[in-house]
C-alpha positions as CSV (number, residue, x, y, z in Angstrom):
1,M,0.0,0.0,0.0
2,G,2.8,2.5,0.8
3,I,1.8,6.0,1.8
4,Y,-1.6,6.2,3.4
5,E,-3.4,9.7,3.0
6,R,-6.6,11.0,4.3
7,D,-8.2,14.5,4.8
8,F,-9.3,15.8,8.4
9,T,-10.8,18.8,9.8
10,V,-9.6,20.3,13.1
11,R,-12.5,19.9,15.5
12,Y,-13.5,21.9,18.6
13,C,-12.2,19.1,20.9
14,D,-8.8,19.1,19.0
15,V,-7.9,22.8,20.0
16,N,-6.8,24.4,23.1
17,E,-8.0,27.6,25.0
18,N,-6.2,29.7,22.3
19,N,-8.1,28.0,19.5
20,V,-5.1,26.3,18.0
21,L,-4.6,22.6,17.5
22,S,-3.2,21.2,20.8
23,F,-0.5,18.4,20.9
24,T,-3.2,15.9,22.2
25,G,-5.5,17.0,19.4
26,L,-2.8,16.4,16.9
27,M,-1.8,13.0,18.4
28,N,-5.5,12.0,18.4
29,L,-5.6,12.7,14.7
30,L,-2.4,10.9,14.1
31,Q,-3.7,7.9,16.1
32,E,-6.7,7.9,14.0
33,I,-5.0,7.7,10.7
34,A,-2.8,4.9,12.1
35,G,-5.6,2.9,12.9
36,M,-7.4,3.6,9.6
37,H,-4.2,2.4,7.6
38,S,-4.0,-0.7,9.8
39,S,-7.7,-1.4,9.2
40,E,-7.2,-1.2,5.5
41,V,-4.7,-4.0,5.7
42,G,-6.7,-6.2,8.0
43,Y,-5.1,-5.4,11.3
44,G,-7.3,-2.7,12.7
45,I,-9.4,-2.7,16.0
46,N,-12.4,-4.4,14.3
47,N,-10.2,-7.1,13.0
48,I,-9.0,-8.1,16.5
49,P,-11.6,-11.0,17.0
50,K,-10.2,-12.4,13.8
51,T,-6.4,-11.7,14.1
52,G,-6.2,-11.8,18.0
53,L,-3.5,-9.0,17.4
54,T,-3.5,-5.3,18.2
55,W,-1.0,-2.4,17.9
56,F,0.3,-0.5,21.0
57,L,2.6,2.4,21.1
58,L,6.1,2.5,22.5
59,Y,7.3,5.9,21.4
60,W,6.4,9.3,19.9
61,K,8.4,12.2,18.4
62,I,6.5,15.1,17.2
63,K,7.3,18.5,15.9
64,I,4.8,21.2,15.2
65,Y,5.7,23.9,12.7
66,T,2.5,25.9,12.7
67,K,-0.6,25.4,14.7
68,P,-3.9,25.5,12.8
69,K,-7.1,26.9,14.1
70,W,-10.5,25.3,14.6
71,N,-12.1,24.1,11.3
72,T,-8.9,24.1,9.4
73,K,-8.7,21.3,6.7
74,L,-5.7,19.2,7.0
75,H,-4.2,16.4,4.7
76,I,-2.2,13.9,6.7
77,K,0.1,11.2,5.1
78,T,1.4,8.1,7.0
79,W,3.5,5.1,6.3
80,A,5.2,2.2,7.8
81,R,8.8,3.2,7.7
82,K,10.2,-0.1,8.9
83,L,9.0,-3.6,10.3
84,D,11.3,-5.9,12.0
85,K,10.7,-9.0,14.0
86,A,9.6,-7.1,17.3
87,C,8.5,-3.5,16.2
88,S,6.9,-1.3,13.7
89,F,8.0,2.3,12.9
90,R,5.5,4.7,11.5
91,D,6.0,8.3,10.3
92,F,3.6,11.2,9.6
93,E,3.3,14.4,7.7
94,V,0.6,16.9,8.1
95,Y,-0.4,19.6,5.7
96,N,-2.8,22.4,5.5
97,E,-5.3,22.9,2.4
98,N,-2.4,25.1,0.8
99,N,-0.1,22.2,1.0
100,N,2.1,23.8,3.6
101,K,3.6,21.4,6.1
102,M,2.3,21.9,9.6
103,A,3.7,19.1,11.5
104,I,5.9,15.8,11.2
105,A,6.0,12.9,13.7
106,T,7.6,9.4,14.0
107,S,6.5,6.6,16.2
108,K,7.5,3.1,17.3
109,W,4.8,0.3,17.9
110,A,4.7,-3.4,19.1
111,L,2.2,-6.0,18.2
112,L,0.2,-7.5,21.1
113,D,-1.4,-11.0,21.2
114,V,-4.6,-10.2,23.0
115,N,-5.2,-13.8,23.9
116,K,-1.8,-14.3,25.6
117,N,-1.6,-10.6,26.6
118,S,1.9,-10.7,25.4
119,I,4.2,-9.2,22.6
120,S,3.8,-11.0,19.3
121,R,6.4,-11.5,16.6
122,I,5.4,-9.3,13.6
123,P,4.4,-11.7,10.6
124,S,6.9,-11.4,7.7
125,N,4.0,-10.9,5.2
126,M,3.2,-7.4,6.9
127,N,6.0,-5.9,5.0
128,E,4.1,-6.5,1.8
129,Q,0.7,-5.8,3.3
130,Y,1.7,-2.4,4.6
131,G,4.2,-1.5,2.0
132,I,7.3,-0.2,3.5
133,V,8.4,3.4,2.6
134,E,11.9,4.0,3.8
135,K,11.5,7.6,4.6
136,C,12.1,9.2,7.9
137,V,10.6,12.7,8.5
138,F,13.3,13.7,10.9
139,D,16.9,14.3,9.5
140,E,18.6,13.6,12.7
141,P,19.0,10.0,14.0
142,I,16.1,8.8,16.2
143,N,17.0,7.5,19.7
144,T,13.7,6.0,21.1
145,K,15.3,5.4,24.5
146,I,14.9,8.5,26.8
147,E,17.1,8.7,29.7
148,I,15.5,9.0,33.2
149,P,16.6,12.3,34.8
150,T,19.2,12.0,37.5
151,E,17.2,14.7,39.5
152,S,13.6,15.6,39.5
153,T,10.9,17.2,41.8
154,F,7.7,15.4,42.9
155,V,4.6,17.5,41.7
156,Y,1.5,15.5,42.1
157,E,-0.2,12.1,42.4
158,Y,-2.9,10.7,40.4
159,T,-5.1,7.7,40.2
160,T,-6.1,6.6,36.7
161,Q,-9.8,6.7,36.0
162,R,-12.3,4.7,33.8
163,R,-12.1,7.6,31.2
164,D,-8.6,7.1,30.7
165,I,-8.8,3.5,29.4
166,D,-8.8,2.5,25.7
167,T,-9.8,-0.6,23.8
168,N,-6.5,-2.3,24.9
169,H,-7.8,-2.1,28.5
170,H,-5.0,0.2,29.5
171,V,-4.5,3.9,29.7
172,N,-4.6,5.5,26.1
173,N,-1.3,7.0,25.2
174,L,-2.8,10.5,24.9
175,Y,-3.4,10.6,28.5
176,Y,0.2,10.4,29.6
177,L,0.8,13.7,27.7
178,D,-2.2,15.2,29.7
179,Y,-0.5,14.1,32.9
180,A,2.7,15.6,31.9
181,F,1.2,19.1,31.0
182,Q,-0.5,19.0,34.5
183,A,2.9,18.7,36.1
184,L,3.9,21.9,34.5
185,S,3.6,25.1,36.5
186,D,1.2,27.7,35.2
187,E,3.9,30.1,34.3
188,I,5.7,27.4,31.9
189,Y,2.3,26.0,30.6
190,Y,0.6,29.3,29.8
191,N,3.8,31.2,28.6
192,T,5.6,28.7,26.5
193,N,4.9,27.9,22.8
194,F,5.5,24.2,22.8
195,T,6.6,22.9,19.4
196,D,8.3,19.4,20.2
197,I,7.1,16.4,22.2
198,E,9.0,13.2,22.7
199,I,7.4,10.5,24.8
200,S,8.9,7.0,25.8
201,Y,6.3,4.5,27.1
202,K,7.9,2.1,29.5
203,K,5.1,0.1,31.3
204,Q,1.4,0.3,30.7
205,L,-0.9,1.8,33.1
206,K,-4.3,0.2,34.0
207,I,-7.4,1.4,35.8
208,N,-7.1,2.4,39.4
209,E,-3.4,2.5,39.3
210,K,-1.8,5.3,41.5
211,I,1.0,7.3,40.0
212,N,3.5,9.9,40.9
213,C,4.6,12.7,38.5
214,F,8.2,14.3,38.7
215,Y,9.4,17.4,36.9
216,S,12.9,18.3,35.8
217,N,14.5,20.8,33.4
218,E,17.5,19.9,31.2
219,N,18.8,22.3,28.5
220,N,15.6,24.2,28.4
221,T,13.6,21.0,28.0
222,H,10.9,20.2,30.4
223,I,10.9,16.5,31.4
224,V,8.2,14.8,33.1
225,T,8.6,11.2,34.6
226,I,5.6,9.1,35.6
227,K,6.2,6.5,38.2
228,N,4.1,4.1,40.1
229,Y,3.0,4.7,43.6
230,N,6.1,3.9,45.4
231,S,8.4,5.1,42.6
232,T,9.9,1.7,41.9
233,C,8.7,1.6,38.4
234,V,8.8,4.1,35.5
235,H,5.7,4.2,33.3
236,A,6.7,6.9,30.9
237,I,9.2,9.8,30.2
238,I,7.8,12.8,28.5
239,K,10.1,15.6,27.1
240,I,8.3,19.0,26.1
241,K,9.9,21.9,24.5
């Protein structure tokens, strides 16, 4: 199949208080087109009863050049950049109706066997089904392993809610970013034009799990580390700048 393309419109739920596309709004659109692409080749959500397989996210790297307003028409492209035995790498490009590039993103996914609740090897025929496009949207090398900050400050605790859970029965990847933004001070959150996000998902969260959120700043990058209730396990690391 190669590059998969679809048109979208920025909805009210996709914009923030400044009436521009939020990072969670953008990630929701990217997640949507990724699901649509997988559905086209037989590995979508509705195919799970047949395949017993579903994708789950391990890593995001996103850069926004321009933040569109509500009701802006967008054209999004996505493709499978690489498939190996354990992981899939997927890239995205977002354009407005004048064909100006608005954002780029790359991501890393694993395949879950829902019956065994364990990671599955990626079938060799998926390469042909998805149609690999060996194009990375970022010029610099991608390192999907984000280092845990050596020093950080506890900000708040939270217990995951029913509203946070997705079809994989764990916290949807979008909410980790919400948790991270909540860890930023009002001064940082309201006075910073965020353009870059990087998220490494370490261990899935389920309903009613207590988490602690820690904040640190390294080289003008805001880093939020999400740990379990006694801080013995890291669930995710989020870099925002």
